[in-house]
C-alpha positions as CSV (number, residue, x, y, z in Angstrom):
1,M,131.5,-180.7,150.7
2,A,134.5,-181.8,152.7
3,V,137.3,-184.1,151.6
4,P,140.3,-185.6,153.4
5,L,143.8,-184.5,152.4
6,R,145.6,-187.7,153.0
7,S,149.1,-186.3,152.6
8,Y,148.6,-184.6,156.0
9,Y,148.0,-186.8,159.0
10,G,148.8,-187.5,162.6
11,S,149.0,-190.4,165.1
12,W,149.6,-191.1,168.8
13,V,153.0,-191.9,170.0
14,E,154.0,-192.9,173.5
15,T,156.4,-190.6,175.3
16,K,158.1,-190.4,178.7
17,D,157.4,-186.7,178.9
18,S,153.9,-185.6,179.7
19,D,152.2,-183.3,177.1
20,D,150.5,-180.5,179.0
21,R,148.2,-179.8,176.0
22,I,146.9,-183.4,176.0
23,E,146.3,-183.3,179.7
24,E,144.4,-180.0,179.4
25,L,142.3,-181.5,176.6
26,L,141.5,-184.6,178.6
27,E,140.4,-182.4,181.5
28,Y,138.2,-180.5,179.1
29,L,136.7,-183.8,177.9
30,D,136.0,-184.8,181.5
31,N,133.9,-181.7,182.0
32,I,131.9,-182.0,178.8
33,K,128.2,-183.0,179.1
34,F,127.7,-184.6,175.7
35,E,124.5,-183.8,173.9
36,Q,124.2,-187.5,173.1
37,P,124.5,-189.3,176.4
38,E,125.4,-192.6,174.8
39,F,128.9,-191.4,174.3
40,E,131.1,-192.0,177.3
41,L,134.7,-191.3,178.4
42,K,137.1,-194.3,178.5
43,R,138.3,-193.4,182.0
44,R,140.6,-196.4,182.2
45,E,142.4,-195.3,179.0
46,I,142.7,-191.8,180.4
47,N,144.2,-193.0,183.7
48,I,146.7,-195.1,181.8
49,Y,147.8,-192.9,179.0
50,Q,147.1,-189.2,179.9
51,H,150.8,-188.7,180.9
52,R,152.3,-190.9,178.2
53,L,150.9,-189.7,174.9
54,R,151.8,-187.1,172.3
55,F,150.0,-186.4,169.1
56,D,152.7,-186.5,166.3
57,S,151.4,-184.8,163.2
58,N,152.7,-183.2,160.0
59,I,149.7,-180.9,159.8
60,P,150.8,-177.3,160.3
61,L,149.1,-175.4,163.1
62,G,147.0,-172.4,162.2
63,Y,147.0,-173.1,158.5
64,G,143.5,-174.1,157.6
65,L,144.2,-177.7,157.0
66,G,142.3,-179.1,160.0
67,S,145.1,-179.6,162.6
68,S,142.6,-179.3,165.4
69,G,140.1,-181.5,163.6
70,A,142.7,-184.3,163.3
71,L,143.6,-184.0,167.0
72,T,139.9,-184.0,167.9
73,A,139.4,-187.2,165.9
74,A,142.4,-188.8,167.6
75,L,141.1,-187.9,171.0
76,F,137.6,-189.2,170.2
77,D,139.0,-192.4,168.8
78,R,141.2,-193.1,171.8
79,F,139.2,-191.8,174.7
80,I,135.5,-191.8,173.8
81,A,133.3,-194.9,173.7
82,C,131.3,-194.7,170.5
83,P,128.2,-196.9,170.3
84,R,127.7,-199.0,167.2
85,G,125.3,-197.8,164.5
86,I,125.5,-194.1,165.6
87,D,124.2,-191.8,162.9
88,L,126.6,-189.3,161.2
89,V,124.8,-186.2,162.4
90,S,125.1,-187.3,166.1
91,L,128.8,-188.2,165.5
92,K,129.5,-184.8,163.9
93,N,127.8,-183.0,166.8
94,V,129.9,-184.7,169.4
95,L,133.1,-184.1,167.5
96,G,132.1,-180.5,167.2
97,Q,131.6,-180.2,171.0
98,I,135.1,-181.5,171.5
99,E,136.7,-179.3,168.8
100,S,135.0,-176.2,170.3
101,Y,137.9,-176.3,172.8
102,F,140.1,-174.8,170.1
103,H,137.7,-172.4,168.3
104,G,135.0,-171.5,170.7
105,S,132.5,-173.0,168.2
106,S,132.9,-175.8,165.8
107,S,130.6,-177.5,163.2
108,G,132.4,-180.8,163.7
109,T,133.0,-181.2,160.0
110,D,136.8,-181.3,160.0
111,P,137.1,-184.0,162.8
112,L,134.3,-186.0,161.1
113,V,136.3,-186.1,157.9
114,S,139.5,-187.0,159.8
115,Y,137.9,-189.6,162.0
116,L,136.3,-191.5,159.1
117,N,138.8,-190.6,156.4
118,Q,135.9,-190.0,154.1
119,A,134.5,-187.3,151.9
120,F,131.1,-185.9,152.7
121,I,128.4,-183.7,151.3
122,L,126.7,-181.8,154.1
123,S,123.4,-179.9,154.4
124,P,121.7,-178.4,157.4
125,S,119.7,-181.6,157.8
126,S,121.8,-184.4,156.4
127,I,125.3,-185.8,155.8
128,E,126.0,-188.1,152.9
129,M,129.2,-189.9,152.0
130,T,130.5,-189.3,148.5
131,D,133.1,-190.6,146.2
132,A,133.4,-187.3,144.4
133,T,136.7,-185.5,144.8
134,I,138.1,-182.2,143.8
135,S,140.2,-184.1,141.2
136,D,136.9,-184.6,139.3
137,S,137.1,-180.9,138.4
138,C,139.8,-181.8,135.8
139,F,142.0,-179.0,137.1
140,E,145.3,-178.8,139.0
141,F,145.3,-177.4,142.5
142,Y,148.1,-176.0,144.6
143,L,148.4,-174.9,148.2
144,Y,149.8,-171.4,148.5
145,D,151.8,-171.0,151.8
146,S,151.4,-167.5,153.2
147,G,154.0,-168.2,155.9
148,L,151.6,-166.7,158.5
149,K,149.8,-168.5,161.3
150,R,146.4,-167.3,162.2
151,N,144.0,-167.6,165.1
152,T,140.9,-169.3,163.7
153,A,138.6,-168.4,166.7
154,N,139.3,-164.7,166.3
155,L,138.6,-164.8,162.6
156,V,135.4,-166.7,163.0
157,R,134.2,-164.2,165.6
158,K,135.0,-161.3,163.3
159,Y,133.2,-163.0,160.4
160,Q,130.1,-163.6,162.5
161,S,130.2,-160.1,163.8
162,M,130.4,-158.6,160.3
163,R,127.5,-160.7,159.1
164,K,125.4,-159.4,162.0
165,S,126.3,-155.7,161.6
166,D,126.6,-155.3,157.8
167,T,123.6,-156.3,155.7
168,K,125.6,-156.0,152.5
169,F,128.3,-158.3,153.8
170,L,125.6,-160.8,154.9
171,S,124.0,-160.8,151.5
172,R,127.3,-161.2,149.7
173,T,128.5,-164.0,152.0
174,N,125.2,-165.8,151.2
175,D,126.0,-165.4,147.5
176,M,129.4,-167.1,148.4
177,G,127.5,-170.0,149.9
178,L,125.4,-170.4,146.7
179,L,128.6,-170.4,144.6
180,N,130.0,-173.1,146.8
181,D,126.8,-175.2,146.3
182,K,127.3,-174.9,142.5
183,L,130.9,-176.0,142.8
184,I,129.8,-179.1,144.7
185,D,127.2,-179.9,142.0
186,A,129.8,-179.5,139.3
187,L,132.1,-182.0,141.1
188,V,129.3,-184.5,141.6
189,L,128.2,-184.2,137.9
190,K,131.9,-184.0,136.7
191,D,131.2,-180.8,134.8
192,P,134.6,-179.0,134.5
193,N,133.1,-176.0,132.6
194,S,130.6,-175.2,135.3
195,F,133.3,-175.8,138.0
196,L,135.7,-173.3,136.4
197,E,133.0,-170.7,135.9
198,N,131.9,-170.9,139.5
199,F,135.4,-171.1,140.9
200,V,136.3,-167.9,139.0
201,S,133.2,-166.2,140.4
202,L,134.0,-167.3,143.9
203,S,137.6,-166.1,143.6
204,E,136.4,-162.7,142.4
205,L,133.7,-162.5,145.1
206,Q,136.1,-163.4,148.0
207,F,138.6,-160.9,146.7
208,E,135.9,-158.2,146.8
209,I,134.3,-158.9,150.2
210,M,136.9,-160.9,152.3
211,K,139.7,-158.3,152.1
212,D,139.9,-158.3,155.9
213,F,140.8,-162.0,155.8
214,I,143.5,-161.8,153.2
215,P,147.1,-160.5,154.0
216,E,148.2,-157.6,151.8
217,F,150.9,-159.4,150.0
218,V,148.5,-162.3,149.2
219,K,146.1,-159.8,147.8
220,K,148.7,-158.7,145.2
221,D,149.2,-162.3,144.1
222,W,145.4,-163.0,144.1
223,K,144.8,-159.9,141.9
224,A,147.6,-161.0,139.5
225,G,145.9,-164.3,139.0
226,L,142.5,-162.7,138.4
227,E,144.0,-160.3,135.9
228,S,146.1,-162.8,134.0
229,K,143.5,-165.6,134.2
230,A,146.5,-167.9,134.7
231,F,145.3,-169.0,138.2
232,Y,142.6,-168.3,140.7
233,M,142.8,-168.2,144.5
234,K,140.4,-168.8,147.4
235,L,140.5,-168.9,151.1
236,C,141.2,-172.1,153.0
237,G,139.0,-172.1,156.1
238,A,139.0,-168.8,158.0
239,G,141.7,-167.2,155.9
240,G,143.9,-164.6,157.6
241,G,147.0,-166.6,156.9
242,G,148.0,-170.2,156.6
243,F,147.3,-171.9,153.2
244,F,145.2,-170.5,150.3
245,L,144.0,-172.7,147.5
246,I,145.1,-172.1,143.9
247,L,143.3,-173.4,140.8
248,N,146.1,-173.4,138.2
249,R,145.3,-172.8,134.5
250,S,148.9,-172.3,133.4
251,D,151.7,-174.8,133.2
252,D,153.4,-175.9,136.4
253,D,156.7,-174.2,135.5
254,H,155.0,-170.8,135.2
255,L,153.4,-171.2,138.7
256,M,156.7,-172.3,140.2
257,S,158.5,-169.4,138.6
258,L,156.1,-167.0,140.3
259,F,156.0,-168.6,143.8
260,G,158.8,-171.1,144.1
261,D,158.5,-173.3,147.2
262,R,155.6,-171.3,148.5
263,V,153.3,-173.5,146.4
264,S,152.9,-177.3,146.4
265,P,150.6,-179.5,144.3
266,V,147.6,-181.1,145.8
267,F,144.7,-183.3,144.4
268,K,146.6,-183.8,141.1
């Protein structure tokens, strides 16, 4: 399940100074052979605007909140001709091809959510829009700011390598996927007891098997939450830095006294 976080966003602004990053991205787009040939570059738009646009965004880079997904969605919206009636799977695949510029490999999920500003439930064979949100869990959530940027592509490669070389890690990460499915079911069914039970299990499991993806000082806070049962943490995206998600079971003042401005409320 993927949901938009609408307090973070971006938009195109015209500028007199060329943005080298945008020009490189447009050159990358020009060399893509889309899996779905019905998608085409708007070459006239590129010729007019490639030296005049900057993507202005409040999404922090390297923090696990989909900054590359938002930029991918903006590029697609501005420079790719999308046929009417295109199915969501094809749209997601094309967006994933574009976002692969940033990560080496992309599912296309983040840019799909950004492009349509819509929550989805995804399976290997289907994509369904949903009205369910994390607020249906009946709990309060916070973003924990580690203060560290991370390189998603390197972390994804490390994760994939560990799954290939370590059978125990493979098995336990599969368990992590099953817990994620149970959390989605709990949201859809609006079952807060099941949601809490499985979130705690996921937090415990990630703390056990994803230590290479959690900074040392974050581990201390994560462990404190597990032991006190006042809050529980999980990775956002690839981990390694950026934001981590907190499910808070204590009052707001207690959490703020622990972390100060390192935490901010979300989905309340």
